[in-house]
N, CA, C and O atoms as a MOPAC input file, in Angstrom:
PM7 MOZYME 1SCF
protein

 N     87.81000 1    99.97600 1   124.26300 1
 C     87.41300 1    99.30100 1   123.03900 1
 C     85.93100 1    99.52200 1   122.80300 1
 O     85.11800 1    99.38000 1   123.71500 1
 N     85.58600 1    99.87300 1   121.56700 1
 C     84.18700 1   100.07600 1   121.22400 1
 C     83.64200 1    98.86300 1   120.50300 1
 O     84.38800 1    98.07600 1   119.92200 1
 N     82.34500 1    98.72900 1   120.55100 1
 C     81.64800 1    97.64400 1   119.86600 1
 C     80.93600 1    98.24500 1   118.66600 1
 O     80.20700 1    99.22700 1   118.80600 1
 N     81.13900 1    97.66300 1   117.48300 1
 C     80.45700 1    98.13400 1   116.28300 1
 C     79.16600 1    97.35000 1   116.10800 1
 O     79.17000 1    96.11900 1   116.09500 1
 N     78.07500 1    98.06700 1   115.97400 1
 C     76.76300 1    97.45100 1   115.78000 1
 C     76.30000 1    97.79100 1   114.36500 1
 O     75.72800 1    98.85700 1   114.13600 1
 N     76.54000 1    96.90800 1   113.43800 1
 C     76.19800 1    97.14200 1   112.04100 1
 C     75.03100 1    96.24200 1   111.67300 1
 O     75.12200 1    95.01900 1   111.78900 1
 N     73.92700 1    96.85100 1   111.22700 1
 C     72.77200 1    96.04900 1   110.84300 1
 C     72.90900 1    95.49500 1   109.42700 1
 O     72.53400 1    94.35100 1   109.17100 1
 N     73.45000 1    96.30700 1   108.49700 1
 C     73.57200 1    95.82500 1   107.12900 1
 C     74.70700 1    96.55300 1   106.42500 1
 O     74.78100 1    97.78100 1   106.44200 1
 N     75.59700 1    95.76900 1   105.80100 1
 C     76.69700 1    96.31000 1   105.01200 1
 C     76.74500 1    95.51900 1   103.71600 1
 O     76.91200 1    94.29900 1   103.73200 1
 N     76.59900 1    96.21700 1   102.58900 1
 C     76.60900 1    95.55700 1   101.28300 1
 C     77.71100 1    96.18500 1   100.44500 1
 O     77.70100 1    97.38800 1   100.18500 1
 N     78.67200 1    95.34800 1   100.02000 1
 C     79.76200 1    95.79600 1    99.16900 1
 C     79.75000 1    94.91700 1    97.92800 1
 O     79.85400 1    93.69500 1    98.02900 1
 N     79.62500 1    95.53700 1    96.75200 1
 C     79.59200 1    94.76900 1    95.51000 1
 C     80.98200 1    94.31400 1    95.08500 1
 O     81.14300 1    93.18900 1    94.61200 1
 N     81.99400 1    95.17500 1    95.24700 1
 C     83.32700 1    94.83600 1    94.75400 1
 C     84.39300 1    95.53400 1    95.59200 1
 O     84.29200 1    96.72600 1    95.88300 1
 N     85.40800 1    94.77400 1    95.97300 1
 C     86.55900 1    95.35200 1    96.67600 1
 C     87.80500 1    94.64000 1    96.15700 1
 O     87.86400 1    93.41000 1    96.14000 1
 N     88.80300 1    95.42300 1    95.73000 1
 C     89.97600 1    94.80200 1    95.10400 1
 C     91.19700 1    95.69500 1    95.19500 1
 O     91.13200 1    96.79900 1    95.73500 1
 N     92.30200 1    95.21600 1    94.66700 1
 C     93.55200 1    95.95300 1    94.51100 1
 C     94.02000 1    96.62900 1    95.80300 1
 O     94.13300 1    97.85400 1    95.86900 1
 N     94.28500 1    95.83100 1    96.80700 1
 C     94.86000 1    96.29700 1    98.07100 1
 C     93.91300 1    97.20400 1    98.85700 1
 O     94.37000 1    98.04100 1    99.63500 1
 N     92.62300 1    97.05100 1    98.66900 1
 C     91.64500 1    97.80000 1    99.43800 1
 C     91.32100 1    97.05300 1   100.72400 1
 O     91.55500 1    95.84900 1   100.83000 1
 N     90.78400 1    97.77100 1   101.69200 1
 C     90.51700 1    97.19900 1   103.01500 1
 C     89.08300 1    97.50700 1   103.42100 1
 O     88.62400 1    98.64300 1   103.29300 1
 N     88.38900 1    96.50700 1   103.90200 1
 C     87.08100 1    96.68000 1   104.52800 1
 C     87.26700 1    96.32300 1   105.99000 1
 O     87.61100 1    95.18700 1   106.31600 1
 N     87.04300 1    97.28600 1   106.87200 1
 C     87.33000 1    97.09600 1   108.28600 1
 C     86.13800 1    97.54100 1   109.11600 1
 O     85.68300 1    98.68000 1   109.01300 1
 N     85.64300 1    96.63800 1   109.93200 1
 C     84.58600 1    96.98000 1   110.88100 1
 C     85.20400 1    96.87800 1   112.26100 1
 O     85.52500 1    95.78300 1   112.72100 1
 N     85.37200 1    98.00800 1   112.92200 1
 C     86.01200 1    98.06000 1   114.23100 1
 C     87.12700 1    99.08700 1   114.23700 1
 O     87.38100 1    99.75300 1   113.23300 1
 N     87.78300 1    99.20900 1   115.36400 1
 C     88.85500 1   100.18200 1   115.53300 1
 C     90.19300 1    99.56700 1   115.13100 1
 O     90.38800 1    98.35500 1   115.21800 1
 N     91.10400 1   100.42500 1   114.69100 1
 C     92.44900 1    99.97900 1   114.32900 1
 C     93.45100 1   101.04900 1   114.73700 1
 O     93.16600 1   102.24500 1   114.66500 1
 N     94.61100 1   100.61100 1   115.16100 1
 C     95.66000 1   101.55800 1   115.51700 1
 C     96.29000 1   102.13800 1   114.25100 1
 O     96.43300 1   103.35300 1   114.12200 1
 N     96.66900 1   101.25300 1   113.31300 1
 C     97.26700 1   101.68600 1   112.06000 1
 C     96.67200 1   100.89600 1   110.89900 1
 O     96.42800 1    99.69400 1   111.00200 1
 N     96.44500 1   101.60100 1   109.78900 1
 C     95.98400 1   100.96500 1   108.56200 1
 C     96.87800 1   101.46800 1   107.43400 1
 O     97.05500 1   102.67400 1   107.26000 1
 N     97.44300 1   100.52600 1   106.66200 1
 C     98.29400 1   100.90700 1   105.53500 1
 C     97.91400 1   100.04700 1   104.34100 1
 O     97.83900 1    98.82200 1   104.43600 1
 N     97.67700 1   100.70200 1   103.22900 1
 C     97.30200 1   100.01400 1   102.00600 1
 C     98.16200 1   100.54300 1   100.86700 1
 O     98.35600 1   101.75200 1   100.73900 1
 N     98.67800 1    99.63800 1   100.04200 1
 C     99.60000 1   100.02500 1    98.99000 1
 C     99.27400 1    99.23100 1    97.73100 1
 O     99.12300 1    98.01100 1    97.78100 1
 N     99.16600 1    99.92600 1    96.60400 1
 C     98.86200 1    99.25600 1    95.34000 1
 C     99.74700 1    99.81500 1    94.23700 1
 O     99.87800 1   101.03000 1    94.09300 1
 N    100.35400 1    98.92200 1    93.45800 1
 C    101.11700 1    99.31800 1    92.28100 1
 C    100.55200 1    98.54800 1    91.10000 1
 O    100.44300 1    97.32300 1    91.14000 1
 N    100.19400 1    99.27200 1    90.05000 1
 C     99.59600 1    98.65400 1    88.87400 1
 C    100.32900 1    99.10500 1    87.62500 1
 O    100.56100 1   100.29700 1    87.42300 1
 N    100.69200 1    98.14200 1    86.78800 1
 C    101.30000 1    98.40800 1    85.49300 1
 C    100.34200 1    97.86200 1    84.44400 1
 O    100.13700 1    96.65200 1    84.34900 1
 N     99.75700 1    98.76300 1    83.65400 1
 C     98.74700 1    98.38200 1    82.66800 1
 C     99.34000 1    98.57700 1    81.27900 1
 O     99.75800 1    99.67900 1    80.92400 1
 N     99.37300 1    97.51700 1    80.50700 1
 C     99.88200 1    97.59900 1    79.13300 1
 C     98.72200 1    97.27200 1    78.20000 1
 O     98.21500 1    96.15000 1    78.17900 1
 N     98.31000 1    98.29000 1    77.42000 1
 C     97.20300 1    98.11600 1    76.47900 1
 C     97.76900 1    97.95400 1    75.08000 1
 O     98.63500 1    98.71400 1    74.64700 1
 N     97.26700 1    96.95500 1    74.38800 1
 C     97.77500 1    96.63800 1    73.06300 1
 C     96.60100 1    96.33800 1    72.14100 1
 O     95.53200 1    95.94200 1    72.60600 1
 N     96.79200 1    96.52500 1    70.82600 1
 C     95.72900 1    96.18800 1    69.86600 1
 C     95.53500 1    94.68100 1    69.78100 1
 O     94.43700 1    94.21000 1    69.48400 1
 N     96.58700 1    93.93200 1    70.04000 1
 C     96.49000 1    92.46500 1    70.00500 1
 C     95.65700 1    91.98800 1    71.19900 1
 O     95.69300 1    92.61400 1    72.25800 1
 N     94.91700 1    90.90400 1    71.04600 1
 C     94.09400 1    90.41900 1    72.15800 1
 C     94.92100 1    89.94400 1    73.35600 1
 O     94.41300 1    89.88700 1    74.47600 1
 N     96.19800 1    89.60300 1    73.12200 1
 C     97.07700 1    89.18100 1    74.20200 1
 C     98.37200 1    89.96800 1    74.10500 1
 O     98.84600 1    90.26100 1    73.00800 1
 N     98.94200 1    90.31000 1    75.25100 1
 C    100.21900 1    91.02000 1    75.27100 1
 C    101.33600 1    90.01800 1    75.04100 1
 O    101.51100 1    89.08600 1    75.82600 1
 N    102.08800 1    90.20500 1    73.97100 1
 C    103.15100 1    89.27100 1    73.61600 1
 C    104.53700 1    89.88500 1    73.78000 1
 O    105.53000 1    89.28900 1    73.36400 1
 N    104.61200 1    91.05300 1    74.37300 1
 C    105.89300 1    91.73400 1    74.54000 1
 C    106.67400 1    91.18900 1    75.72800 1
 O    106.24800 1    90.23300 1    76.37700 1
 N    107.81800 1    91.80000 1    76.00600 1
 C    108.65100 1    91.33100 1    77.12100 1
 C    108.01500 1    91.67000 1    78.47500 1
 O    107.23000 1    92.61000 1    78.59600 1
 N    108.37700 1    90.87600 1    79.48100 1
 C    107.91900 1    91.19400 1    80.83600 1
 C    108.50500 1    92.53500 1    81.24900 1
 O    109.63700 1    92.86300 1    80.89200 1
 N    107.74000 1    93.29800 1    81.99300 1
 C    108.18900 1    94.62200 1    82.42700 1
 C    108.33700 1    94.61200 1    83.93900 1
 O    107.65000 1    93.86200 1    84.63300 1
 N    109.22600 1    95.43900 1    84.44100 1
 C    109.50000 1    95.52500 1    85.86700 1
 C    109.15000 1    96.92500 1    86.34900 1
 O    109.36200 1    97.90600 1    85.63600 1
 N    108.60900 1    97.01600 1    87.57000 1
 C    108.25100 1    98.32700 1    88.13000 1
 C    109.46400 1    99.25900 1    88.17500 1
 O    109.30800 1   100.47000 1    88.02100 1
 N    110.66200 1    98.72200 1    88.38100 1
 C    111.85400 1    99.56400 1    88.50500 1
 C    112.18900 1   100.31500 1    87.20900 1
 O    112.98100 1   101.25600 1    87.23700 1
 N    111.60300 1    99.91600 1    86.08300 1
 C    111.82200 1   100.61400 1    84.80500 1
 C    111.15900 1   101.99400 1    84.79100 1
 O    111.51700 1   102.84100 1    83.97300 1
 N    110.20700 1   102.22400 1    85.68000 1
 C    109.39800 1   103.44000 1    85.62200 1
 C    109.57800 1   104.26300 1    86.89900 1
 O    109.30700 1   103.77100 1    87.99400 1
 N    110.03400 1   105.51600 1    86.76700 1
 C    110.30700 1   106.36700 1    87.93000 1
 C    109.09200 1   106.58500 1    88.83900 1
 O    109.25700 1   106.81000 1    90.03800 1
 N    107.88400 1   106.52100 1    88.28900 1
 C    106.70200 1   106.77300 1    89.10600 1
 C    106.60300 1   105.80500 1    90.29300 1
 O    106.03700 1   106.15600 1    91.32800 1
 N    107.14700 1   104.59400 1    90.15100 1
 C    107.05800 1   103.60900 1    91.21700 1
 C    108.14400 1   103.77200 1    92.27900 1
 O    108.00900 1   103.22700 1    93.37500 1
 N    109.21600 1   104.50600 1    91.98400 1
 C    110.31000 1   104.70000 1    92.92700 1
 C    110.27800 1   106.07400 1    93.59400 1
 O    110.87300 1   106.26800 1    94.65400 1
 N    109.59700 1   107.00800 1    92.98200 1
 C    109.55800 1   108.38100 1    93.49400 1
 C    108.93100 1   108.41000 1    94.89000 1
 O    107.90400 1   107.78000 1    95.13800 1
 N    109.56500 1   109.14900 1    95.78600 1
 C    109.05100 1   109.25300 1    97.15100 1
 C    107.86200 1   110.21000 1    97.18400 1
 O    107.90700 1   111.30200 1    96.61500 1
 N    106.81400 1   109.78500 1    97.85000 1
 C    105.62800 1   110.63500 1    97.99700 1
 C    105.78100 1   111.42600 1    99.29100 1
 O    105.96600 1   110.83700 1   100.35700 1
 N    105.70600 1   112.74300 1    99.21100 1
 C    105.87400 1   113.54200 1   100.43200 1
 C    104.72000 1   113.31600 1   101.40200 1
 O    103.56100 1   113.20200 1   101.00300 1
 N    105.06400 1   113.25400 1   102.67300 1
 C    104.04700 1   113.07100 1   103.71000 1
 C    103.37400 1   114.41300 1   103.98000 1
 O    104.04200 1   115.42800 1   104.17700 1
 N    102.06700 1   114.40400 1   103.98400 1
 C    101.33900 1   115.63800 1   104.26700 1
 C    101.13300 1   115.77600 1   105.76700 1
 O    100.86700 1   114.79800 1   106.46600 1
 N    101.25500 1   116.96400 1   106.23300 1
 C    101.06400 1   117.25700 1   107.65400 1
 C     99.91700 1   118.25000 1   107.79600 1
 O     99.70900 1   119.10300 1   106.93300 1
 N     99.18500 1   118.12900 1   108.88400 1
 C     98.11400 1   119.08600 1   109.16600 1
 C     98.75400 1   120.45500 1   109.39100 1
 O     99.71300 1   120.56500 1   110.15500 1
 N     98.23400 1   121.50700 1   108.73300 1
 C     98.86400 1   122.82600 1   108.85100 1
 C     98.74400 1   123.42400 1   110.25200 1
 O     99.57700 1   124.23700 1   110.65400 1
 N     97.72400 1   123.02800 1   110.98700 1
 C     97.49700 1   123.59100 1   112.31700 1
 C     97.20700 1   122.44000 1   113.27700 1
 O     96.44300 1   121.52800 1   112.96200 1
 N     97.82800 1   122.49800 1   114.44700 1
 C     97.54800 1   121.48300 1   115.45900 1
 C     96.15400 1   121.74300 1   116.04900 1
 O     95.84200 1   122.85700 1   116.47000 1
 N     95.34900 1   120.72000 1   116.06900 1
 C     93.98400 1   120.85000 1   116.58800 1
 C     93.88100 1   120.05900 1   117.88300 1
 O     94.16700 1   118.86200 1   117.91300 1
 N     93.47600 1   120.72600 1   118.93900 1
 C     93.29600 1   120.04800 1   120.21600 1
 C     91.81700 1   119.70300 1   120.37000 1
 O     90.94500 1   120.55300 1   120.19500 1
 N     91.55800 1   118.45800 1   120.69500 1
 C     90.16900 1   118.01200 1   120.82600 1
 C     89.98000 1   117.29500 1   122.14600 1
 O     90.87700 1   116.61300 1   122.64300 1
 N     88.81800 1   117.46100 1   122.68900 1
 C     88.37700 1   116.66900 1   123.82900 1
 C     87.17200 1   115.88500 1   123.35400 1
 O     86.14500 1   116.46400 1   123.00100 1
 N     87.29400 1   114.56500 1   123.34600 1
 C     86.22500 1   113.70700 1   122.84800 1
 C     85.62000 1   112.94900 1   124.02200 1
 O     86.32400 1   112.36300 1   124.84400 1
 N     84.32800 1   112.97900 1   124.07300 1
 C     83.61100 1   112.23300 1   125.11600 1
 C     82.62000 1   111.31000 1   124.42100 1
 O     81.62500 1   111.76500 1   123.85800 1
 N     82.89300 1   110.02700 1   124.46300 1
 C     82.00700 1   109.04800 1   123.85300 1
 C     80.92900 1   108.64900 1   124.85200 1
 O     81.22000 1   108.07600 1   125.90200 1
 N     79.69200 1   108.95600 1   124.51600 1
 C     78.57700 1   108.61600 1   125.39000 1
 C     78.31100 1   107.11800 1   125.40000 1
 O     77.78400 1   106.57800 1   126.37300 1
 N     78.67200 1   106.46200 1   124.32900 1
 C     78.41500 1   105.03300 1   124.20200 1
 C     79.64200 1   104.36300 1   123.60500 1
 O     80.36500 1   104.97400 1   122.81800 1
 N     79.88000 1   103.11100 1   123.97600 1
 C     80.98800 1   102.35600 1   123.40500 1
 C     80.58900 1   101.68400 1   122.10400 1
 O     81.38900 1   100.96100 1   121.51100 1
 N     79.37800 1   101.91000 1   121.65700 1
 C     78.85000 1   101.23800 1   120.47600 1
 C     78.74000 1   102.22400 1   119.31400 1
 O     78.17300 1   103.30700 1   119.46000 1
 N     79.28400 1   101.84000 1   118.16300 1
 C     79.10000 1   102.60500 1   116.93500 1
 C     77.94000 1   101.94400 1   116.20700 1
 O     78.03400 1   100.78000 1   115.81800 1
 N     76.86000 1   102.66700 1   116.02400 1
 C     75.66700 1   102.09300 1   115.40100 1
 C     75.55000 1   102.56700 1   113.96100 1
 O     75.57600 1   103.76600 1   113.68300 1
 N     75.42100 1   101.61300 1   113.05500 1
 C     75.26800 1   101.90700 1   111.63800 1
 C     74.05000 1   101.15000 1   111.15500 1
 O     73.96400 1    99.93200 1   111.31100 1
 N     73.11900 1   101.86400 1   110.57400 1
 C     71.90300 1   101.19700 1   110.10200 1
 C     72.12500 1   100.49800 1   108.76000 1
 O     71.77800 1    99.32800 1   108.59900 1
 N     72.71200 1   101.23000 1   107.78800 1
 C     72.89400 1   100.63500 1   106.47600 1
 C     73.97100 1   101.36900 1   105.69400 1
 O     74.01800 1   102.59900 1   105.67800 1
 N     74.84200 1   100.59200 1   105.04200 1
 C     75.85400 1   101.13900 1   104.13800 1
 C     75.81200 1   100.31000 1   102.86200 1
 O     75.81600 1    99.08000 1   102.90600 1
 N     75.77200 1   100.99500 1   101.73300 1
 C     75.75500 1   100.32500 1   100.43900 1
 C     76.90600 1   100.90400 1    99.61700 1
 O     76.87000 1   102.07300 1    99.23100 1
 N     77.93100 1   100.08100 1    99.35000 1
 C     79.11100 1   100.51900 1    98.60800 1
 C     79.13600 1    99.80300 1    97.27300 1
 O     79.05100 1    98.57600 1    97.21500 1
 N     79.25300 1   100.56700 1    96.20200 1
 C     79.32000 1    99.97100 1    94.86800 1
 C     80.68600 1    99.34700 1    94.61600 1
 O     80.76900 1    98.19800 1    94.18200 1
 N     81.77000 1   100.09600 1    94.88600 1
 C     83.09700 1    99.57900 1    94.57600 1
 C     84.16500 1   100.30500 1    95.38800 1
 O     84.04500 1   101.49600 1    95.67600 1
 N     85.20400 1    99.57000 1    95.74800 1
 C     86.38300 1   100.15000 1    96.39400 1
 C     87.60900 1    99.50400 1    95.76400 1
 O     87.73400 1    98.28000 1    95.74100 1
 N     88.51000 1   100.33100 1    95.25400 1
 C     89.68800 1    99.78400 1    94.57600 1
 C     90.88400 1   100.70500 1    94.73500 1
 O     90.74600 1   101.85400 1    95.15400 1
 N     92.05200 1   100.19300 1    94.39700 1
 C     93.30300 1   100.94400 1    94.39800 1
 C     93.60000 1   101.60500 1    95.73800 1
 O     93.61600 1   102.83200 1    95.84400 1
 N     93.83100 1   100.79300 1    96.74700 1
 C     94.27000 1   101.24200 1    98.07700 1
 C     93.24900 1   102.09300 1    98.81300 1
 O     93.63200 1   103.00200 1    99.55000 1
 N     91.99000 1   101.83200 1    98.63800 1
 C     90.98000 1   102.57800 1    99.38200 1
 C     90.61700 1   101.82800 1   100.66600 1
 O     90.87700 1   100.63200 1   100.79800 1
 N     90.02000 1   102.54800 1   101.59400 1
 C     89.63100 1   101.97000 1   102.87800 1
 C     88.17000 1   102.29800 1   103.14700 1
 O     87.75600 1   103.45500 1   103.07100 1
 N     87.40300 1   101.27700 1   103.45900 1
 C     86.03800 1   101.44700 1   103.95800 1
 C     86.08700 1   101.01200 1   105.41500 1
 O     86.36600 1    99.84800 1   105.70300 1
 N     85.82300 1   101.92100 1   106.32900 1
 C     85.95500 1   101.58400 1   107.74700 1
 C     84.77900 1   102.10600 1   108.55700 1
 O     84.32100 1   103.23400 1   108.37800 1
 N     84.31600 1   101.26300 1   109.43800 1
 C     83.34400 1   101.65400 1   110.45100 1
 C     84.09900 1   101.52900 1   111.76700 1
 O     84.31600 1   100.41900 1   112.25200 1
 N     84.49400 1   102.63500 1   112.33800 1
 C     85.31000 1   102.64000 1   113.54600 1
 C     86.29900 1   103.78200 1   113.48200 1
 O     86.14900 1   104.70500 1   112.68200 1
 N     87.31200 1   103.71600 1   114.32900 1
 C     88.29800 1   104.79400 1   114.35600 1
 C     89.68500 1   104.24200 1   114.05100 1
 O     89.95700 1   103.05300 1   114.22000 1
 N     90.55600 1   105.14400 1   113.59400 1
 C     91.93100 1   104.79700 1   113.25800 1
 C     92.84100 1   105.92600 1   113.73100 1
 O     92.53400 1   107.10200 1   113.53300 1
 N     93.95600 1   105.56600 1   114.35500 1
 C     94.93500 1   106.58700 1   114.73500 1
 C     95.77000 1   107.01900 1   113.54100 1
 O     96.05800 1   108.20500 1   113.38100 1
 N     96.15500 1   106.07700 1   112.71000 1
 C     97.03700 1   106.37600 1   111.58500 1
 C     96.53700 1   105.64400 1   110.34300 1
 O     96.28500 1   104.43900 1   110.38100 1
 N     96.39700 1   106.37600 1   109.25200 1
 C     95.91000 1   105.80800 1   108.00100 1
 C     96.81500 1   106.27600 1   106.86500 1
 O     97.00400 1   107.47800 1   106.67600 1
 N     97.38000 1   105.32500 1   106.10400 1
 C     98.24700 1   105.66700 1   104.97300 1
 C     97.84900 1   104.81300 1   103.78000 1
 O     97.90700 1   103.58400 1   103.83700 1
 N     97.44600 1   105.46600 1   102.70500 1
 C     97.06100 1   104.76100 1   101.48500 1
 C     97.88300 1   105.31200 1   100.32800 1
 O     98.11200 1   106.51700 1   100.22300 1
 N     98.32300 1   104.39900 1    99.45800 1
 C     99.12900 1   104.81000 1    98.31900 1
 C     98.75300 1   103.96500 1    97.11400 1
 O     98.66300 1   102.74000 1    97.20600 1
 N     98.53400 1   104.62300 1    95.98700 1
 C     98.23100 1   103.92400 1    94.75100 1
 C     99.03700 1   104.56200 1    93.62800 1
 O     99.01400 1   105.77900 1    93.44800 1
 N     99.74800 1   103.73000 1    92.87700 1
 C    100.53000 1   104.21600 1    91.74300 1
 C    100.15900 1   103.37200 1    90.53100 1
 O    100.16500 1   102.14200 1    90.58500 1
 N     99.83800 1   104.05300 1    89.44000 1
 C     99.40400 1   103.36300 1    88.22600 1
 C    100.18200 1   103.91600 1    87.03200 1
 O    100.26300 1   105.13000 1    86.84400 1
 N    100.74200 1   103.03300 1    86.24000 1
 C    101.39800 1   103.41000 1    84.98400 1
 C    100.63700 1   102.71500 1    83.86800 1
 O    100.54500 1   101.48800 1    83.83800 1
 N    100.09100 1   103.50900 1    82.94600 1
 C     99.30700 1   102.98400 1    81.84300 1
 C    100.09300 1   103.19700 1    80.55600 1
 O    100.43800 1   104.32800 1    80.21400 1
 N    100.37700 1   102.10500 1    79.84100 1
 C    101.13000 1   102.16700 1    78.58800 1
 C    100.22000 1   101.71200 1    77.45600 1
 O     99.65200 1   100.62100 1    77.51400 1
 N    100.07900 1   102.54500 1    76.42600 1
 C     99.29900 1   102.18200 1    75.25200 1
 C    100.25900 1   101.88000 1    74.11300 1
 O    100.99400 1   102.75600 1    73.65700 1
 N    100.24700 1   100.64100 1    73.66100 1
 C    101.13100 1   100.24600 1    72.56900 1
 C    100.32100 1   100.10200 1    71.28900 1
 O     99.18400 1    99.63100 1    71.31600 1
 N    100.91100 1   100.50800 1    70.17000 1
 C    100.18600 1   100.41400 1    68.90200 1
 C    100.51600 1    99.13200 1    68.16800 1
 O     99.99200 1    98.89200 1    67.08000 1

């Protein structure tokens, strides 16, 4: 286990299934589904909509694999990850801000934008 030594971390905004993680993690998974209905009226007065109405939310996303197996030998001289300063303006839609290591990381964001007249 490593120790994270962070002197300063400033994040202005984090939303929509995003993750801020300081430290190591075995697995990280973030998932966001957004249905945006834009209308000329100041309020949406139409019927409620369901994600199942739109194929983009049901379609399977193919898993990407590394084309070549890479063998690494890692030697950590210190158990401490030192970070002097990080300044993040915004993280949204299934993004990950991490100081540390991860064995497995899976992020998915699906957005359907409908413009109604």
